[in-house]
N, C-alpha and C positions, 0 to 999 in steps of 0.2 A: 857362486864365489869359489874360484879354484886357486887363485894366486895368494901369496902370503898378504897378511894384513898387519900393519903397524898403526899405532895411534899416537897423536899428540894432543894432549889436553891443556888447553890455555887457562891458567889459574892465578896469573899475576896481578889481576885487578885489585885495586885498593878498596873499592866498594864504599866510597865516602858517604853515599846516600844511606847506607845501613846504619851509620852513626854507631859504630861498634869497634871495639879493640880487637875483635876476633876477625881473621880474614873472612871476607865475604863468603867465599865457597865453602867455609867451614860451618856455616849455619845449616841446621839440620831441616830436612823434609822427611816426614814419616820416620823419624828417629835415627836418620842417617845424614851425615854430611852430604851437601849437593855434590861435591867433587867425587865422593865415592859412588853416588848413583851413576854418574857419567863412566867412571872406570869400570863399574860392574856391567853396564850395558855393553861396553866394548868387549869385556871378557866373555860374553855370551857369544861372540863372534869368533873365538878362539884366536884373538890378536896375539902375534908372536912377540910383540914389544909394545909397551905403553910407556910413554914419556910424558912427564908433567912439567910445564913451564911456570915457575913460581916468581914471586917478587922478592926483594930484599927482606931479610929478617922475618921469615915466616916459618919458624921451627916446628909449630904445631901442625901446619899444613904438610910439611916434609915428612913428619911422623905419620900423619894420617894416610898418606898414599904409598908409604913403604910396602913392599919392597921395590916399587917402580922407581926408576931413576928420575931425578929432578934436574932442571936446568934453570938457572937464574936469569931473568930479564932485568937487568940493573936499571937501565933507562927505559921507560915506557914510551916507545916511539911508534906504537901502531901495532895492528894484528899481524902483519907480515913480518915485522921486526920480532914480534914475540915468537913466531913459529921458528924463525932462524936462530933464536937463542938456543934451540935444540939441534943446531946443525950437526955437532958431533955425533949425535945420535941418529941422524938421518943418513950419514954417509954410508954408502954400500947397501942401502935397503932396495929391495925389489918388490914389485906387485903394487899394493895399495897403501896409501898413507891417509888416514881419516883424521881430519882436524876437528876437535870438539871443544866446546866451551863448558868450563866447570860450573858456570852460574846457569846452565840450562839442563836441569836434571830430569826433564820429562821425555826425552827422546827414547823410544823403544828400540831394543836390539832388531826387531823386525824391520823397522824404518831404515835404521842404519844399514842393514844388510841390503835393502833395496837399492840404496844409494851406491854402495860399493859394487853391487851386481851391475848397475846401470853403467858405471864407469868402465868396468872390466869388459862387459859385453861389447861395447862400442870402441874399446881401447882409447877412450877419450883422455885428454890430459888432465882435464878438471870436471868434476861433477858437483853439483850444488843442490842443496835441499831448499825448495821454495814452498810458499804458502799463500793462500788467497784470503786476506782479511777483508772484512766488510768495508773498513776505511784503511786504504793504504798509505795515508799521509804519515810521513816521517820514516818510512821504510825505503830501503834501496830496491829498485825495480829490477826484475829479471827480464831482459829483453831477449826475445827468441825469434828465429827465422821462421817466417810464415810458411815457407815451403817444406824445410827439412825438420823444423821443430828444434834444431840445435840452439844452444845458448850462445848468444853473440855478445852480450855486455851485462854488467851489472852497474846501474847508474844511481848514484845517491840521490835521495829525495830533492835536495836543495839544487842539484845540477840537471834535473830532468826538465826537457822541453815540454811544450804543452801536450804533445802526443804521448810522450813517455809518462806523464803524469797520470794519464788515464789507465795506465796498466795496473792491474791488481794482483799480479804474480810477483811476490816480494822475496827478498833474501832472508833466510833464517840464520845465515852465518856458517852453517856446517858444510864443509867441503871434503871431498876425497880426491886425491892426486895420484896420478901415475908416478910411482916412487923414483923411477930412473931419471926423470927430467924435473922433479919437483924443485931441488935446490937451485938449479939454473933459472927456473921460472921465477922464484922468489927473489933471487938476487938481481933479477932484471927490474924489479919494481921500484919506482922512484918516489919521492916525497914532494913532488910539485903540486901541491894542493894547499888549500887555505890553512889547514892545521900543521902542515909540515911533517905528516906522519906517512908511514908505509902501510898502505892498506892491502889487506889479503884479497879483498874483492878485485883488485886490479890484476890478479893472477889470470883472470879470464881474458882480459885484453892482450896481456903479454903472450898468452898461449895461442890466441887467434892471430896475432901479428907474426907468430912463428909458424903459421899454417897448420895449427893443430885444432882439433875439435873439442868442444865442451858441451855439456848436456846438464839439464835441470830436471829434477825429480820432485813431484808435489807430495806435500805432507799435510796432515790435518793441523790446523792453526794451534790446537790445544798443546801439541807437543813442543811447539817453538818457544814457549814462554821463557824469557830470560829474567833472572831475579836480580834487581838492582836496588830494591827498597823492601821495607818490611811489609807494606801492603802486597807487593808482588810474591813475597815469601809466603804469605798466607794464601794467596791465589794458587801457587804451586802446590801448597799443602792440600788444599781443597780438591784439586784435580787428581792428585796421586791417591788421596784417601778414597775417592770414588772408584778408581781403578782397583785398589786393594779390596774394597768391600765387594765390588762385582766379582772379582776372581775368587774371593773366599766363598761366595754363595754359589758360584758355578762349580766349585770343587766340592760342594756337598755340606757346607755349613749353613745354618739358619741365623740370620741377623734380623731380629724382630723389628727393630727400628734402626736400619743402616745408618741413617745420618748421624746418629747420636753415639755410634761406636767408632773408636779411633784405633787404627791399626798401625804397626811398624812395618817397615819394608820386609822384615824377615819373619813376621808372625806366621806360625804354621797352625792351622785349625784342621782337625781331623773330620772324618765324615760323620754327619748327624750331630755334629756340635751344635748346641743352641746358645746364642749369645743374646742376653736381654738388653734393654736400653742402658745407655750411659755407662759403658764399660771401656776402659782404656788399656791397650796392650802396649807396653813400652817394648824396647828392643829385647830380642832373645827369648821369645816365648813360644813354646810348643805345647799344644793341647791335643790329647788323644781322642779317639772316636767316642761318640755318645756321652760326652761330658756337657754339663750345663754351667754356664757362667752367668750368674744372676746379676741383676742390676746394680749399678754403682760400684763395681769392683774394679780394682787396679792391679795389673799383673806386669811384672818386669823380670827378665832374666830367670825364668823358672820353667819348670816342666810339670805338666799336669797329666796324669795317666787317664786310662779309658774309664768311662762311666763314673767319673768323679762328680761332685756337687760342690760349687764354689759360690759363696756369697749367699745373700746380697751384702754390699758394703764390705767385702773381703779385700785384704791387701796381701799380695804375694810378691815379696821383695826378692832381690838377687839371691840365688842358691836355694830357693825353695823347690823341693821335689814332692809332688803330691801323688801318692799311689792310686792304683786302679780302686775305683769304688769308695774312695775316701771322701770325707765331707769337711769342708772348711766354711763355717757359717758367718753370720753377720758380726761385723766389727771385730773380726780376728785377723791378726797379723802374723805372718810367717816369714822368718828370714834365716837364710842359710840353715835349713832344717829339712829333714826327710819325715814326711808323714806317710807311713806304709800302708799297704792295701787294706781298705776297710776301716781305717782308723777314723774317729770323729773328734773335731775340734769345732764345736758348734756355736759358741757364743763368747764374745767379749774377752778374748784371750790372746796373749802374746807368746809365741814359740819361736825362740831364736837359738842358733847354735845347738841343735838338739836332733834326737831321733824319737820319733813316736811310733812304737811298735805296731804290727798289724792288729787291727780290730781293737786297739786301746781306745778309751773314751776319756776325753779331757772336759772337765766340768767347767761351767761358766766362771769367767773371772780369773782363771788360772794363768799365772805367768811363770816364765822361766827367767830367773834372775841371773843372766849370763855374763854381766860385766861388773867388775869390782872397781872400776875407775882407772884401771891399768891393763887388765888382761880379760879376754873373752874365755869363758870356760864352757864345757859341754854338759848337756843333760841328756841322759839316755833313759827312755821310758820303755819298758818291756812290752811285748805282745800280750794283749788282752788285759793290761793294766787299767785300773779305774782311778782317775784323780779327781777328788771331790771339788765341788765348787769353791772359788776364792782361795785356792792354794797357791803358795809361792814356793817354787822349786829353786833352791839356792845352789847354783852350779859351783864345783862339779858335783853332780849327783847321779846315782844309778838306781833306777827303780826296777826291781825284778819282774819277770813275766807273771801276769795275773795278780800282782800286788794291788792293794787298795789303800789310797790316801784319803783320810777323812777330810770333810769339808772344812775350810778355814785353816789348815795346817801349814806350817812353814817347815820345809824338809830340807835336810842336808845329808851328805854321805851316801851310804849304800843301804838299800832295803831289799831284803830277801825276797825270792820268789814266793808268791801267794801270801805275804804277810799283810797285816793290817797295821797302818801307822796313824796315830793320832797325836798332835802336838798342841792341842788346845789347853788353855789354862782351865784349872778346875772351877766349876760353877760355884758362884757365890749368890745367895738370895736372902735379903732382909725384908720381911713382911712389913708392910705399912710404911716403909721408909719414904716412898715417893710422895705420899699424902702429907706426911709430917714435914717433908722439905717444902712443899708448896705453901702450907700454913705459915711456915718460918719466914719465907720470902715475901708473903703478902703483909705480914706484920712489919717487916723491915722497909719495905718499899711503898706500902699503902696501895699497891695495885692488886685488883682482883685476879 
């Protein structure tokens, strides 16, 4: 691929079968909207310009694709009409123009590059991605010349004759155009068909009638899935999860039970990371080398250092930063907090809006009381500090390096370095009181 590449992403569909107030292409696969998967694939090809065709009243979609320019298809009159909605952006382009569908998030950059290369190498007017399903019923057929192998037509399923119906080479919808004659080709397409729409597939016929060549490139069917319903969204998720898991393992991570681990498109796992079963990685997670993520943990928008030990049943929320060799144990929740190198938060604790210093130890049941109903406040726990079990740290609070907080304490304010703090009530003991109480209650109730 040596010529410039521009991209048009069609995203104006209403997606009524999704039964959602959200634009169809904003539904997420592996933690990222489908439209952004498509844009990111094009970005890997160093596209000089990416344009997105949207429908009316889609502000969330416009925001999601920024800073790429958007063009509105006010009346939905077919796929060729949709591409021409971006005519102002197409003017003056040279090289290649790739037309993609925002509801088809599984095409890889490698596949798209093969299509662009094929168009460019033969200087074809149009190149089309095709696939071979087991059952081609319902798909447009790609008709090729038996001698040259060139694409001669795209025939919709309902319009196929008996011979064409036997063809199992089908249209994926993805096309690459020669930029210099793309607008003229699209404007020559008419709507003399049953639906009265302008079909992008007719570009092949127009190009051929003008004496120009077209070509088809074969792709694996799994990449071609278009999402129009919730079941299809789930199918796309399953395919992409398999890709992400395989890539993670090929890059040096161990997934003990891959099928039970769910990754996001941007999950980054270091070498020799071990992920136990039933772990979920939300968007924005980076895990360093030699870390163990134990079963049933959930991580999102967080950074985990090297050699850390997370879980089981840990929850790392956005803003959590876990240092090298740190431990976050079972039923521990960390939110917008730094747990520095070698620190331990092993059991049943909540740490939010806080810093836990290096090699500090947080006892079971400790919580940072960071919210007063109106404001979030910060808790700072010094290096080597020891917080006894079942302590409540009422922010804003600062605990010095090496300080010890006795179990069951409620702490406020500032604690000096190496100090001991105890806030328990003085013990009261009344010998024999419990036995006397039981005797009294038996007499009152008649119960033994």
